[in-house]
C-alpha angles and dihedrals in degrees: 000000000000104000094164094054091048093048091048090059086061102042105025116207095332112129119279133189104234125186126212150146138235129188133219096216112196132194128210090275093055094251121145124236116234135185122219102222128212092253089062098254128116122234149160119274112259143092147176127332120248123218112283095017127121119224089254093052088049088052095051096043094051094047090052094047095047102036109017091236125126117225126210124180118017128201117205111236096179147299118257123201143133138082093320089068097055114126139184110198123211092263090058098254112141126208146167109217127213106196130189111207119205134174130208142171089187101102136134135180137051124298113249127176115234098216093203088059103039149330103249144016123197146140123260132191110244092241092057102046111160116263089231092064106128116248097241090055089053086053092048093051098043098085092048090048092047094053102032113022128073106205096179 
């Protein structure tokens, strides 16, 4: 179950189009769950699709792996793609991401930090998001915030 690693063995560092999902997980107070990643940035839980998965299955699997929470019903916020979402990661791999962004309040379980994925997982009010929140995650949340959050 590691499609991207297998693909990289064939194509090396050349640019790939990779599809994934992230989730705006909300608690009862309307706060958003963020993960403090190993690179020092904060981000939404999510990751890349594996072969045979739907975008929703990817979203649920990644939230469970990264936070310990189980996600129920998902609402699509938007799909993000294009030149703005080109990345070159530290090992030289290049990619263009296509990311489905969902939101949910339908969660159960207890938050647990997956130490291979990050160092912390916690809820933040939208008006006090951490400065170290990655730019793409700000983009991903913007349509949700515009429609559902009163920041005044």
